[in-house]
N, C-alpha and C positions, 0 to 999 in steps of 0.2 A: 974408536971411530967419533969423529966429531958431532954434536948435536945436530939433528934435523933442522934445517931452515923451515920457518913457519911460513907459507906461501898464501898470498891471498886469492880469491876467485876472480879472474878477469871475464870482462864482458863487453860486448860493442856500446851497451847503453852507457856503461861506467865511464868509458874514455880510457884513459893510461893508467887511472888510478885501481888499484885492486880495493876491494870491499874489505874495508877496516876492521879489525876484530874490537871486541867489545871492550868497553873500560869500564872502571868501577863507577865513573861520574855519568853513566849512560842514565841511570834513574833520574837525574835531573832535567833530561831531554825529552821525558815522555808527553810534557804538553808544548813542544817546541813546534813551532809553524813559522817560518821564516820565508822560506823559497820553496819552487816546484820545478818539475820537469815535466814534459808531456811528450811521450813518443806516437808517433802517428803513422798508421799503414792505410792503404786503401783510396779511397776517391776523393774526388776535389771535396765532396761534402764534407767526408770525414776532417780534411784540413781545415776547413771553415769551421767546424765545431770544435775543434783543437784551439784555434785562435779566440773563438769567442767564450771559450772556457778560460783560456789565458786572461782574457781582459776581465772577466769575473773576479777571478783570483787575485789580481793586481789590485783593483779594486778595494780587494779585502786586506791590502798591505803586503801580498806576497811578492816577490822577486823570481823572475826566471833565471835558471843556473844552465851551463852549458853540458851538463851529464847528470846522469841519475844517480852517482855516487855522492854528489853534492848536496843532492836534496832532502828535504823533510818530507815531501810529497811527488810521488811519481805517479803520473798516469798513462797508462795504456789505453789508445784508443783504437778498436780492435776492426779487423774486417773478415768475412768468413764467406766471401764472393767465390774465391778458390782456395783450395785446399793448402798451398804453400802459404798464402797469407796467414792462414788459420794456425798453420804450424810456426811460424814465425812469432806471433802471438804468444802459443803456449810455450815455446822457447825461453822466450825474455819474461814471461810469469815464473818459468822454474829458477831463472837466473835471480829473480827477486826474492826469493824463499830464504836465502842467506844474508841477502842485505836487509832484509825486515826482521830476523830473529838475531842479529846482533844488536839493533836498536829497537825495540819494541815500539818507541814513541813515534817511529816513522809511519807512513801511511802509504798503502798501496791501492791504487784504485783501477777498475776496469770499466771501459766504456765502450760504445760502439756497438757493432753488429753481432758480436759475441754474445751478448747480453738480451734476453728475451723476457717476457712478462715474468716467466718463474724461475730463479736463480738456485734453487736448491741443488742442483747437479752442479754448478760452478762451484757454488759454497764449499760441496764435498770435495772437489778436485783441486781447489785453490784456497783451503781455509785462511791462509795468510792474509788475503785479501780483504780489506777493509770495507769498500764500498763497491756496490755492482750500479752502473748507469745506463739505461737505455739511451740512444743517440738523441741528443739534444735535450735530455733531462738532467740538469746539472744541479738539480735541489738537493739529492741525497749526500754530494761531495760538499756543496757549500752549506749545508747544515752542520757537517763534521767540522770545517774548517771556521765556520762560526764560532761553535763552541770552544775550539781553541784558542782563539785570536779574539774573544769575548766581544763579539760584533754579531747584531743581527743582519744577516745579509741582504735579506728582504727590504730592508731599508737603507743599505748601504749601496748594493750593487744597481747602477742605472741602466744605460744603453750598453750594447756587449760590442761594439765596434772595436778592433784592436788598436792597441794605444799605440803599438809600435808596427804597422803593418808593411808588409812587402810593396815594393812599387808596383806591381800586379797583386789585385787583392780578391776574393773572392765573397760575394755577398747570396746568401740564400735567398731565393723568393717565393718557394715552393717547399714544404716538407711533406714529406711521405708519398704515396701513389695508390690510386685508385683501380690499376689495370688488372692486378693480381696474376700477371704471368705465371706458368705453371713452374717455369726454372728461376724463379727470382724471389728473394727473402724479403726484399723491401718493405712490402707492405705489412709482413709480420714484425719487422724490427722497427721501422719510421712510421709505421700507421697509414691509415687512410690520408689522401691528400688535402694540405691546408695550404691556402696562400696568403702570404704576408699583405698586410695594406699597403699601397702604392705610396701613402705620405712616409709610412715607418721606413720603405726601402729608401726612398728618396734623401731621406734626412740621414739615413746611414752614409749612403754614397757622398752626399756633401761633407760629412765629418771625415771620412777615410780622404776625399781631396785634401782637405784642410791638415792632413796628416801627411800628404806628400805623395798620396796613391796616383799614378797615372793611367791604370786601367784596371777597370772592373768587369770580373767574368760575373753573370748572373746565374744562378745554380738552381735546378730544381730536378 
């Protein structure tokens, strides 16, 4: 009988490339942090959050890649408004486990509405996830990335307008909500309502226009 072929694990996040097997040189990659990939599901606010996080990572010197298989850092921006959305997040987290185990120096981060004030249960379910971030709270991940690249992110990261925005772009003007509707998770995940100052919003829009944006949608 011919020897069995060793198959990689395929996944939509990975593109056409299987998850590579570990190599003896993997120990040299433990501190590598050169590029990132963000997978986003859910509302327009989630998309805006991902763009803003991407801007912060690029200011720290990271570059965006097309698939998770190419990345040193993968961020999954989650949604739990519908069960189907939550199932997709859990499915993709499951695929991240072998990706992470093959190169322990890689970083997996979970952000968005799946992450609440307490993360003990998530940490038990997904022990290979390095960072849990509530919506719009990028600090825990930026702390880790800053350590890897040798920079103090608070002194390096400025405005979070996307550096390469789409022609239409989302600009958050209000975070959170005070309505506390029975069916809605937003106040419990994004907090109470907080409006951004008008001059800050205007400057962000002007910056986006200078980068080629033709249409802005204000989010709240």
